[in-house]
C-alpha positions, 0 to 999 in steps of 0.5 A: 211309246215308240212312234213309227216315222216315215223316212223323211220324218225319221231323218228330221228326228235324227238331226234333232237328236244328233250329238246330244248329251241326252234327249228327254221325252223324245216321244213328244217330238216323234208324235209331232213329226208323225202329225206332219207339224214342225216342232217348236223349240226354244233356247233361253239365255240369261243376259248377264256376262259377256258371251264366250265361245261356249255359246257356239255349242247351242248355236250349232245345235240351233243350226241343226234344228233349223235344218230339221224344219223346227220353228226356233225361238231364242229367249233373251231372258232379261228378268232371269238375269236380274233374278240370279243374284242380281247378275244383271242390274236393272239399269243394264238389263235392256242394253245387255239384252240388245248386246246378246241379240247382236252377238247371237246373230253374229255367231249364227251368221259366222257359220253360215246360218240364216237367221231369217226364220229365227225369232228373238223374244225378250223375257220381259215382253210377256213375263209381266203379263197378268196371266204369267204372274198368276201362273207364278203364284199358282206354281209357287203354291204347289212346290217347296223351297227344297224343290226350287233350290234343287231344280236350279242348283247348277244354274243359279248362284248359291249362297247362305241367306240368298235372295228370294229371287233365286227361288223364282228363277226355276219357276219362271223357266218352267213356265216359259215352256207354256207361255212361249207355246213350244214343244221342246226346250234346248239347254246344257247339261247343267240344266237337266235338273230343271228340265226334269222338274218341268216335266213334273211341275207343268202337269200340276197346273194342267199343262202338258209336259215338253221334250228337252234336248240337252247339249254336252257341257264344254270344258273350260280352259282352266278345267271345269265348265266354261263360264262367263263368270270365270275369266280364265275358263273362257274366250270372249267372242270379241277377244282379239287374235292376240288375246285368243293366242295368249289364252290358248297358250296358258290353257291346261292341256296335259300331254296324253290327258283328254279328260276335262281338256278344254283345248280338245273340247274346243275342237270337239264341240266347236271347230269340227261341227262348225267345219261340217256346217261349212261343208268341209268337216276337218281339223288341220294341224300343221307340223314342221317338216312333216305332213299335216295331221288332218282329222275328220272325227274327234275319236281319231284326234283323241287317240293320237293325243293319248298316244302323244302323236298329237302333242299340246305344242302342236294342238294349241297353235292349230286351235288358235288358228281355227278359232281366230278364223271362225271368230273373224266374221264376228269381229268384222260385224262388230267393227262395222257397227257403231250401234253395236259399239254403243250398246256394248259401252252401255251394257258393260261399262268399265267398273268405277274405281273409287279414287283414294284420297291421300291422307295428309299427315299432321307433323306438328307445328315445329317441323321446318316450313310449317305454317304458323296459324294466328289465333284471331280471338287472342288479343294482340300486343298494342303499342302503349299510348302516350 
């Protein structure tokens, strides 16, 4: 049922719903705003691989949520990272959670967002409590194996004879909404099935359903979605300017094609929204011997790209420059923090390469330079005694 809001509450609601792929159960948020209460929202991230530029998408949405007066929690889901096919080994979980806190704070501060009102929560701080564990047992008895697999199909690594932990992943994420005491969860489009499951599963335990705000998925540089586990699809947030330039040059960006174009996606979902937060929403493309192309909305940029006015050769250097500038404060924060560097070394140690032992070839005893081995057990010739 639609709720009539006063102009101030409606403006807050519009900001919460701005630039989303989908808004599930919006009436939950409307009712809260009508009461005059601040909506409580959480965004969770499993602390596994190193965060990439795709993390700007939820960060920019968090900025809007804070501007709309929401109380926002960031869940550093360390146990989730371990459950997802052991992507985060237990010995690295604590360090990776610390790394994520550092990098997420730096992302928000790079676009001018104060993190004073942001609350970071470590999953293991409450997910091992008796109440939470009992809810895991209760919910596990009410849903099927098929339900659990379906809910997490796009976020948990699927394999034949997978560990049982993967089935628990979706159970934990659904229960987080209740135990974090929130009204809404923020996530990407790849989590939609899990969000739908949450609205069905929580009432089975007598808990209320929540709203879900869903960000669009950003295309990767090699097609498909941007992913921490696919090196060619992403730009790490601590990549050097030289590395950023190289990855953008190699990115798939066919002339006139805007579908699944990861370079355009960087402008649409990161560079333009970040510029808007800084108070000057524009994306500038320099051209030799011509006036620069200046875009204030993505629609015009896409039209020019389809008409070959904006070519890959013009777009890629402009995106490189934009990302380099945007990520510069993150790099500066990292370089200024010895603590962060130490955490990084512990969280993502270099892979151990086993040294291959050189096999010694036995060429026999007759090749030149072979050592003669004397058999100590064999009696030696003796000089005859007189």
